[in-house]
N, C-alpha and C positions, 0 to 999 in steps of 0.2 A: 662535679663528678667526672666529667670528661677531662677537665684539666688535671685532675689527680691521676687518671689513667695515662694521659699523654706524658706527664712528668715522670711517671714510673717507667714507662717504656724508654723515654729519652735518657734515663740514667743507666741503662744496660751497659754502655761502654765503660762506666766507672769501674776500675779494677776491684775496689772493695765490694761494690754492689754485685758485679758479675761473678766474683768468687763465691759468694753465698748462693747466687742463682745456679751456678754450675754444680755445687754440692747438692743443692735441693733436687736438681734434675737427675743427677746420678742416683740418688737415693730413691727418688720417685720411680725411676725405671726398674731398680732392683725390687722395690715394693710391688710394682705392677706385675713383674714376671713371677715373683713368689706367690702373689695373690692368684694369678691365672693358673699356676700349677696346682695349687691347693684346691681351687674351685673345680678344675678339670678332673682331678683324682676323685673328689667327692661325688661329682655329678656322674661320672662314668660308672663308678661302683654302684651308685643308687639306681641308675637306669638299668644296668645289667641285673641287679637284684629284682627290680620290678618285672623285667622280662621273664626271669626265671620263675618268679612266684606266680605271676598271673597268666603268662602265655606259654610257659615251659619251653621257651625257644631262645634261651640266652646264647646258645652256641651259633646257630645259623643267622641270628639277627644281631650279632656282635657289632657289625658295621653300623647298624642303625643306632646303637648305643653310642658309638664313637662319634657319629655325625651330630646327633642331638647334643651330646656332651660338648663338642667343639663350638657349636653355635651358641649354646647356653653359656659356655665359659666366656666367650668374647663379650656377649651381652652383659653378663653380670660383672665382668672385670671392668668394662667401661663405666657401668653404673656405679661401681664401688671405687673407681679410681679417684674421683673428685674428693671424697672424704679422706682417702688414704694420703693422697698428695697434699691435701690441705693440712693434715696432721703433721706430715713431714715438714712442710713449709713453716709451721708454727715453731719448729725447733730452731729455725734461723731468724726468728722475730727480732731478737736483739741486734744481730749483725745487719740485717736489712734496715731496721729503724735507725740504727746509728749512722749508717751510710747516708740515708735520706736526710737525717737531721744535720749532719755535717755539711751537706751541700746546700740545703734549702733553708735551714733554721739554725745557723751557727751561733746565734745569740742565746740559745737555750742553755740553762744550767745542766749540770750532770744529773742524769736520771736516777731517781730514788724509787725503785719499784715497790709495789704493794707486797706485803708478807707472802711468802710462798704458800702458806696454808690457805690464804684467800684465793690465790690463783688456782690452786688445785680444787678448791671447793666450787669455784665458778665453772671450771672445766667439767667436773663431774656432774654438776647440776644441769649444765647445758646438754651434756651427752645424754642424760636420762630423758630430758624433755624432747630432744631430737628423736630418740628411739620411739617414744610414745607417739609423737606426731607423724613420724614416718610410717609407723605401723597403721595408723588411722588412714593416712594418705594411700598406703598400699592396698588397704581393703577397698577403697573407692575405685581402684583400678579394675576390680572385679564387677563393678556395677556400671551398666551403660548409662550415659555415653562415657566411654573410657577416656575421652579427652579431658574430662573433668578431673579424673584421678591423676592424669599426667600433669595437668596444670597445678593441682594441689601439691604434688610431689616436688615440682619445681619451686613453688613458693616456699615450702618448708626448707628445701635445700638452700635456697637463696638466703633465707633468714638465718639458717644455721651457719653457713659459711661466712656471711657478712658479720654477724655478731661474734662468731667464733674467732674471727681474725681481728676485729676492731677492739673488743674489750681487753684482750691480752696486750695489744699495742698501747691502749690507754693506761693499763695498770703498770706500765713501766714508769709512769710519772705521777700516779695518783692512787688512792685506795680504791677498793672495789665499788664502794657506794658512789664515789664521784665518777668512776669509769662508766658505771651503768647510767648515771645521769647524762654524761657526755654522749653515750650511745643513743639514749632516748631523744636527745636534741637533734641528732643526725640520723635518726632511724631510717628515713626514706632513702637518703643518699647511701647509707651503709648497706641496706637490703638490696638496692639496685646494683651496687657494686658486687654484692654476693651473687646476684642473678647473672651478671656478666661472667663471673668466674665459673659458675656452674655451666653456663652455655659454652664457654671456651673449653670446658672439660671434655666436651664431646668432639672437639676438633683435634685431630692428630697433630703432634708436635706442639701446637699452641697449649695443649692441656698440661704440658710439662712446665711451662713458664707461668701459667695463669695464677696459681696460688701464691707464688712468691711475689709476683707483681701486685697481687691483691694486698699483701702485707704492706708493700710500699704505698699503695693507694690509700690504705687506711691511715697511715702516718699523715698523709696530706689531708685526709678527711678530718683527722683530729686537730691538727694545728692550723688548718686553713680558715676554719669558721668556728663559731660557737659562742655560747654564753660567756660573758666576761669572767664570772666566778670560776667556771670550769677551765677556761683558757688560762686563768691565773694559776689554777692548781696544777696545770700541766707545765707551767714554767714560761708560757708565752705572755709577755707583758707589753 
């Protein structure tokens, strides 16, 4: 796992790799600011409505609405930034994977991806499961000790990010069934990589690079180890 991360970081100077990273960073920044603006508008309006309805003091306590809105906006934006930037990074999966494979796995044949309908079905299925699990983890945040809820939320996010990046990388070279088999064989490594990406998502600047580096690390996780049947399916012989 550490080797996959170090190789991904070491490839940053590669022009083909860095080009995709730069595009991902730019779009992630745009996504972050749009997200922050939308959250700010919604929260500010909601707090002002609450003050007016329950305290009848929306005018003289407008500053309080702005303050709470700003704090909540930053908190929610940081919390939502990881899934947003990860979704953006997934748009560059092919470019990043191609750059990694050209450098480290030049013997691989041309990638023949799984049917698009299979890729969409997997993405939708994962998204629904993540929503359900995140909702459950979110409810546990309301129950003391709150650290349990925080830990469960991190575990769910680690699984979602790890699997959400690995399986699309695998489906570039195999069908969905084999991609899921490959994921299960590497589940521990993939989820731990997902956890690193989630943790990096709370570090300014690093959070811009974490998802795209995560895609590269998943390429190494796929080709570096595994069951011979799955490796053969991916083109590594």
